Structure formats: structure tokens, C-alpha cells
N, C-alpha and C positions, 0 to 999 in steps of 0.2 A: 497864821490866824486860825486856820481850820483846826489845827491841834488844840489851840487854846479854847476853841468852841466845843470841842469834844468829838471830832469826827471819828476818833478811834472807837467810840462806842458802837459804831455800825459794823465793826469787824466781826462781831459775833453772829451776824446774820449771813455772812459769806455771800454766795451767789444770789440769794434772795434779794439783796439790794439792787442788783442789776435787773432782775426779772420785775420787781416792783417799779423800777424806774421806766422800763420799756412799756410796762402796762399802764403808765400814767398814774400809779397809785391805786389802780383799781383791782382789787384782789379777784374779782369775778373774771378777769382777762388773763390771769397767771397761766392757766391751762393752755390758752390760745397762744401765748408766747412760747411756752415749753414745747409745743407742737410745730413751731416754725422751723424751717430748715436752718441749719447752723450758719450757712453762708449769708443768709438774710439778716440774721441776728448780728453777725460780725460786721456787716456792712453798715447797719444802723448804729451800732456802737461807735465805729469809726466816724460816721457822719456827726454823731452827737459830740465826739471829742473834737473834731474839726471846727464845729460851730462854736463850742465853749471857747476854744483857743482864740477864734476870731473875735467873739464878743469881748473877751478879756483884753485883747490888744486894741480893739476899737475903743473901748472904755478908757484905757490908758491914754490914748491919743487925744481923746476928747478933754480929758483932765488937764492936758498940758497947755 
């Protein structure tokens, strides 16, 4: 479904997608994100992934 919706169009932005997401879409926070320690960013990305997986599974269970 994501491919049909055009998710591939975001590929041209490379890592900016991640920075923008971590900044909550606020361009004024990009520099702040870029100055954070790598470990903190990685931990946050892993947390986001875990939350998304949980939400997806939970929604699937509710639909049954």
C-alpha cells in the first residue's frame, strides 16, 4: 500500500527524512537533532520502530 501511495518519492531526501521526523517536522529543530549524540538518535529511532510495530499489531488485533 505504501508503494502505491508513493513512498518511494521520499527516497530523494535520504537522511533528511529521518532528521525531519525526529524534529517533529520543525525545520528550526534540525540543527539541534544533528548535534545530538549518535547513541541518543539510534535509541530514539529504535524506540520509534518498536512503537510503530506495536501499534500495527495492536490495530490488527482490534480489527479481528
